[in-house]
C-alpha positions as CSV (number, residue, x, y, z in Angstrom):
1,M,-0.1,-0.1,-0.2
2,N,1.2,3.6,-0.9
3,V,1.8,5.2,2.5
4,M,1.1,8.4,0.6
5,G,-2.8,7.1,0.4
6,L,-3.0,5.8,3.9
7,G,-4.6,9.1,5.4
8,G,-7.2,8.9,2.5
9,F,-7.6,5.1,3.8
10,I,-8.1,5.5,7.5
11,M,-10.6,8.4,6.8
12,A,-12.7,6.5,4.3
13,F,-12.6,3.3,6.8
14,S,-14.0,5.9,10.1
15,Q,-16.8,7.4,7.6
16,N,-17.6,3.6,6.5
17,I,-17.6,2.6,10.2
18,L,-19.7,6.0,11.2
19,E,-22.5,5.5,8.3
20,T,-23.1,1.5,9.6
21,D,-23.4,2.9,13.2
22,I,-25.9,5.3,11.9
23,V,-27.7,2.6,10.5
24,M,-27.9,-0.3,12.7
25,Q,-29.5,2.5,15.2
26,S,-32.6,1.9,13.7
27,V,-32.2,-2.0,13.9
28,E,-31.5,-1.1,17.7
29,R,-35.0,0.3,18.1
30,V,-37.0,-2.1,16.2
31,L,-35.1,-4.5,18.5
32,Y,-36.3,-2.2,21.5
33,L,-39.7,-1.9,20.5
34,K,-40.5,-5.5,20.3
35,N,-39.6,-6.0,23.3
36,I,-41.9,-3.4,25.0
37,P,-44.7,-5.3,27.1
38,V,-47.7,-5.7,25.5
39,E,-50.5,-3.6,27.0
40,E,-53.0,-6.2,26.3
41,T,-52.0,-10.0,27.1
42,E,-54.1,-13.0,26.1
43,Q,-55.0,-13.3,29.8
44,K,-56.4,-10.1,29.9
45,K,-58.6,-9.9,26.8
46,R,-60.5,-13.4,28.4
47,N,-61.7,-11.1,31.1
48,Y,-63.2,-8.4,29.1
49,H,-66.4,-7.2,28.4
50,E,-67.6,-4.5,25.4
51,P,-69.8,-2.0,27.5
52,P,-72.9,-0.6,25.7
53,S,-72.5,1.6,22.8
54,N,-73.6,4.5,25.0
55,W,-71.4,4.0,27.8
56,P,-70.7,6.0,30.2
57,T,-74.3,7.3,30.0
58,S,-73.8,9.5,33.1
59,G,-69.7,9.8,33.9
60,K,-70.4,8.7,37.3
61,I,-66.8,7.6,38.9
62,E,-65.9,5.5,42.2
63,L,-62.4,4.3,43.6
64,K,-62.6,1.8,45.8
65,D,-59.4,1.3,48.0
66,Y,-57.4,2.4,44.8
67,K,-54.1,1.6,44.6
68,F,-51.2,2.9,41.7
69,R,-47.8,2.3,40.9
70,Y,-45.7,2.8,37.7
71,R,-43.4,0.1,37.6
72,P,-43.9,-3.5,39.5
73,N,-40.6,-2.6,41.4
74,L,-41.3,1.0,42.4
75,P,-43.2,2.4,45.7
76,L,-47.0,3.3,45.3
77,V,-48.2,6.6,44.0
78,L,-51.6,6.2,45.4
79,K,-52.6,4.7,48.3
80,G,-55.7,3.2,48.9
81,I,-58.3,5.9,47.6
82,N,-61.9,5.4,48.3
83,A,-63.9,8.3,46.3
84,Q,-66.9,8.8,44.5
85,M,-68.0,11.5,41.8
86,E,-71.3,11.9,40.9
87,D,-72.2,12.3,37.1
88,K,-72.2,16.0,36.2
89,E,-69.9,16.8,38.9
90,K,-66.9,19.1,38.7
91,I,-64.2,18.1,40.9
92,G,-61.0,19.9,41.5
93,V,-57.7,18.1,42.2
94,V,-55.0,19.6,44.2
95,G,-51.8,18.6,45.7
96,R,-48.4,19.9,46.2
97,T,-46.2,18.5,43.9
98,G,-45.7,14.9,43.9
99,S,-48.5,13.9,46.1
100,G,-50.1,11.6,43.6
101,K,-53.2,14.3,42.0
102,S,-51.6,13.9,38.1
103,T,-51.7,10.2,38.9
104,M,-55.3,10.0,39.0
105,M,-55.3,10.6,35.3
106,A,-53.1,7.7,34.6
107,G,-55.4,5.5,36.4
108,L,-58.3,6.2,34.8
109,F,-56.8,5.8,31.6
110,R,-55.1,2.8,32.8
111,I,-51.5,3.6,31.6
112,E,-50.6,0.7,34.3
113,E,-52.9,-1.5,35.9
114,P,-54.0,-1.4,39.6
115,A,-52.0,-2.1,41.9
116,G,-54.8,-3.0,43.9
117,G,-58.6,-1.7,44.1
118,K,-61.0,-1.1,41.9
119,I,-62.1,2.1,39.4
120,Y,-65.9,2.1,38.7
121,V,-67.2,4.0,35.4
122,D,-71.4,4.3,35.9
123,G,-70.9,0.7,37.9
124,I,-68.5,-1.0,35.4
125,D,-64.8,-2.1,36.6
126,T,-62.9,-0.3,33.9
127,T,-60.3,-3.2,34.0
128,T,-62.9,-5.2,32.6
129,I,-62.9,-3.1,29.5
130,P,-60.8,-3.0,26.5
131,L,-58.6,-0.2,26.4
132,K,-59.5,1.1,23.3
133,T,-63.1,1.5,23.9
134,L,-62.1,2.4,27.9
135,R,-59.6,5.8,26.4
136,S,-62.2,6.6,23.5
137,R,-65.2,7.0,26.1
138,M,-62.9,9.4,28.0
139,C,-61.7,12.8,27.0
140,I,-58.3,14.8,28.1
141,L,-56.8,18.4,27.8
142,P,-53.5,18.0,28.4
143,Q,-51.4,20.7,30.1
144,E,-49.5,20.5,26.7
145,A,-51.8,20.7,23.8
146,T,-50.8,18.2,20.9
147,M,-51.2,18.6,17.1
148,F,-50.2,16.4,14.6
149,S,-48.9,17.3,10.8
150,G,-51.6,17.6,8.6
151,T,-55.0,19.5,8.1
152,I,-56.9,20.8,11.1
153,R,-59.4,18.1,9.5
154,S,-57.3,15.2,10.3
155,N,-56.7,16.4,13.7
156,L,-60.2,16.9,15.0
157,D,-61.1,13.8,13.4
158,P,-58.1,11.4,12.7
159,F,-60.9,8.2,12.5
160,G,-62.9,10.0,9.9
161,Q,-66.1,9.3,11.7
162,K,-67.4,12.9,12.3
163,T,-69.5,14.8,9.7
164,E,-67.9,18.4,8.2
165,E,-71.3,20.1,9.5
166,E,-70.0,18.9,13.2
167,M,-66.2,19.9,13.0
168,K,-67.2,23.3,11.7
169,K,-69.5,23.4,14.7
170,V,-67.1,22.8,17.5
171,L,-64.4,25.3,15.6
172,E,-66.9,28.2,15.9
173,M,-67.6,27.2,19.2
174,V,-63.6,27.5,20.4
175,K,-63.9,31.1,18.1
176,C,-61.0,29.7,15.6
177,D,-61.3,31.4,12.4
178,K,-59.1,28.7,10.4
179,G,-60.9,26.2,8.1
180,L,-61.0,22.4,8.1
181,D,-58.1,22.5,5.3
182,Y,-55.9,24.7,7.0
183,E,-52.0,22.9,7.3
184,V,-50.7,21.6,10.4
185,T,-47.0,21.8,10.5
186,E,-45.2,18.7,12.8
187,N,-46.3,19.4,16.6
188,G,-48.3,22.5,15.5
189,E,-45.8,24.5,15.2
190,N,-47.7,27.1,12.8
191,F,-50.2,27.5,16.0
192,S,-49.5,29.5,19.0
193,L,-50.0,27.8,22.7
194,G,-53.6,29.1,22.8
195,E,-54.5,28.2,19.6
196,R,-53.3,24.5,20.1
197,Q,-55.4,24.4,23.3
198,M,-58.5,25.5,21.7
199,I,-58.1,22.9,18.7
200,C,-57.8,20.3,21.7
201,M,-61.0,21.4,23.3
202,A,-62.7,21.8,20.1
203,R,-61.3,17.9,19.4
204,A,-63.0,17.3,23.0
205,L,-66.1,18.9,22.3
206,L,-66.4,16.5,18.3
207,K,-65.6,13.7,20.7
208,G,-68.8,14.2,23.1
209,A,-67.6,12.0,26.1
210,R,-69.2,12.2,29.5
211,I,-66.2,12.4,31.2
212,L,-63.5,15.5,30.7
213,I,-59.8,15.5,32.5
214,M,-58.2,18.4,32.3
215,D,-54.5,18.2,33.2
216,E,-53.5,22.0,34.1
217,A,-54.8,22.4,30.9
218,T,-53.9,26.2,31.0
219,A,-50.5,26.7,32.6
220,S,-48.9,27.9,29.8
221,I,-51.2,30.1,27.8
222,D,-51.7,33.7,28.1
223,I,-54.2,35.1,30.6
224,Q,-57.1,36.2,27.7
225,T,-57.0,32.4,26.4
226,D,-57.0,31.3,29.6
227,I,-60.2,33.3,30.5
228,M,-61.9,31.7,27.2
229,I,-61.1,28.0,28.0
230,Q,-62.5,28.6,31.7
231,E,-65.8,29.9,30.5
232,M,-66.1,27.5,27.6
233,V,-65.2,24.9,29.9
234,R,-68.2,25.8,32.1
235,K,-70.7,26.6,29.1
236,N,-70.1,23.7,27.1
237,F,-69.1,20.4,29.4
238,N,-72.1,21.1,31.7
239,N,-73.4,17.7,31.2
240,C,-69.8,15.8,31.6
241,T,-68.2,14.9,34.8
242,T,-65.1,16.9,35.2
243,L,-61.8,16.3,36.6
244,T,-59.5,19.8,36.8
245,I,-55.8,19.0,38.2
246,A,-54.7,22.4,38.7
247,H,-51.5,24.5,40.9
248,R,-53.5,27.3,40.7
249,L,-56.5,27.3,42.8
250,H,-58.7,30.1,41.2
251,S,-59.2,27.5,38.3
252,I,-61.1,25.3,40.9
253,M,-62.7,27.0,43.8
254,D,-66.0,27.2,41.5
255,S,-65.8,23.5,41.8
256,N,-68.6,21.6,43.6
257,R,-66.1,19.6,45.5
258,V,-62.4,19.0,45.8
259,M,-59.9,16.3,46.3
260,V,-56.5,17.3,48.4
261,F,-53.9,14.7,47.6
262,D,-51.0,14.5,50.3
263,D,-48.4,11.9,49.6
264,G,-50.5,9.5,47.9
265,H,-53.4,9.6,50.0
266,L,-56.7,11.7,49.8
267,M,-56.6,13.6,52.6
268,E,-59.7,15.6,52.0
269,Y,-62.7,15.8,50.1
270,D,-65.3,18.7,50.4
271,T,-66.9,21.8,49.1
272,P,-64.2,24.3,48.7
273,L,-65.8,26.7,51.1
274,N,-66.0,24.2,54.1
275,L,-62.3,23.2,53.4
276,I,-61.6,26.8,53.6
277,D,-63.8,27.4,57.0
278,Q,-61.9,24.7,58.2
279,E,-58.4,26.3,59.6
280,T,-56.6,22.8,60.5
281,T,-57.4,21.7,56.4
282,I,-54.6,21.5,53.9
283,F,-56.8,23.1,51.5
284,N,-57.2,26.3,53.6
285,S,-53.3,26.5,54.1
286,L,-52.9,26.2,50.2
287,V,-55.3,29.1,50.5
288,Q,-53.5,31.3,53.1
289,Q,-50.4,30.8,50.9
290,S,-51.9,32.0,47.8
291,G,-51.4,35.6,48.7
292,C,-54.9,36.2,47.9
293,P,-57.2,34.2,50.7
294,D,-60.3,36.8,50.3
295,E,-60.6,36.7,46.7
296,L,-60.3,32.8,46.3
297,K,-63.4,32.8,49.1
298,R,-65.3,34.9,47.4
299,L,-64.7,32.9,44.3
300,A,-65.8,30.1,46.2
301,K,-69.2,31.7,47.7
302,G,-69.6,32.7,44.1
303,E,-69.3,36.2,44.7
304,M,-67.1,36.7,41.5
305,S,-66.6,35.0,38.8
306,I,-63.4,33.1,37.2
307,A,-62.7,35.7,34.7
308,D,-62.7,38.7,37.2
309,S,-60.1,36.4,39.2
310,L,-58.0,35.8,36.8
311,M,-57.8,39.4,35.6
312,A,-57.3,40.6,39.4
313,E,-54.5,38.0,39.8
314,D,-52.9,39.0,36.2
315,K,-53.2,42.5,37.3
316,K,-51.5,41.5,40.7
317,K,-48.5,40.2,39.3
318,K,-47.9,42.9,36.9
319,N,-48.3,45.5,40.1
320,D,-45.4,43.3,41.6
321,D,-43.1,43.3,38.7
322,D,-43.6,47.0,38.1
323,E,-42.8,47.8,42.3
324,D,-39.8,45.2,41.6
325,K,-38.3,46.8,38.8
326,S,-39.2,50.3,40.5
327,S,-37.3,48.9,43.5
328,S,-34.3,47.4,41.7
329,S,-33.9,51.2,39.7
330,S,-33.8,53.1,43.1
331,E,-31.2,50.9,44.5
332,S,-29.0,51.5,41.2
333,Q,-29.3,55.1,41.2
334,N,-28.4,55.2,45.1
335,E,-25.2,53.4,44.1
């Protein structure tokens, strides 16, 4: 071999090794996907019973000594929850980080099988219902709105089950001025966060589910869109059982009842006003720490609307920011 060509040979060899490594990554992914556990084993399927086509008719949810963990060897996240949600009831779910409030959603959608206990929807054990049926009969508004590349039409009705008139109607309800054939780029990047959330709201309306779960759905959007979504939920989902999992107390103060979680236990379950009136409750301590306890209590009593409350919160934040800027400016001048 010519010594002068050795450098080129090494470079070509290295490039071939790199290309082979890149190509084999796809093989690695296929092998990984092949070993992912199947959600529905044959044993589970033998216990399935297809519910009536109109199930759930009311949206009543009952948890009986329900336990949940994300992996077989991990500790319990929910530890023996007993609760009942009546049909058309609006339930707020609160708790500090890691308390288990968002795990309620995972349990309802059977992301993992129960570690103990049962969840009943309209009297039917959810573990006896096929996953596709169970998940298609409930709806969720997640914190991060999800959109897929395609059109608004394919995002609203990916399986082509709804009519064009139904889709146009829900777009009007959420005040979306874009047509059904409007193009959606990957992850909905050509839509603002608020617009994505409104499309998800339209998708939920189109689905017509009797159970709606809002997992901090307004945590990452502007105040005006937040108000619009809160008003739409209260106007258009009156016939649904609604669970709102939220950190901001303003969005759940007008709920029928509030579930307060702590370390995987359901510590309190009562109306917001009753929980505020008891000084020893966890919920009352959360209200006192919010910085606007009087405003939240008025909201719980129905003396002010959610829109007024959110506007007051936004105004307070702006005033606090202005005061911080003024104090910083004064300190700089003094120096």
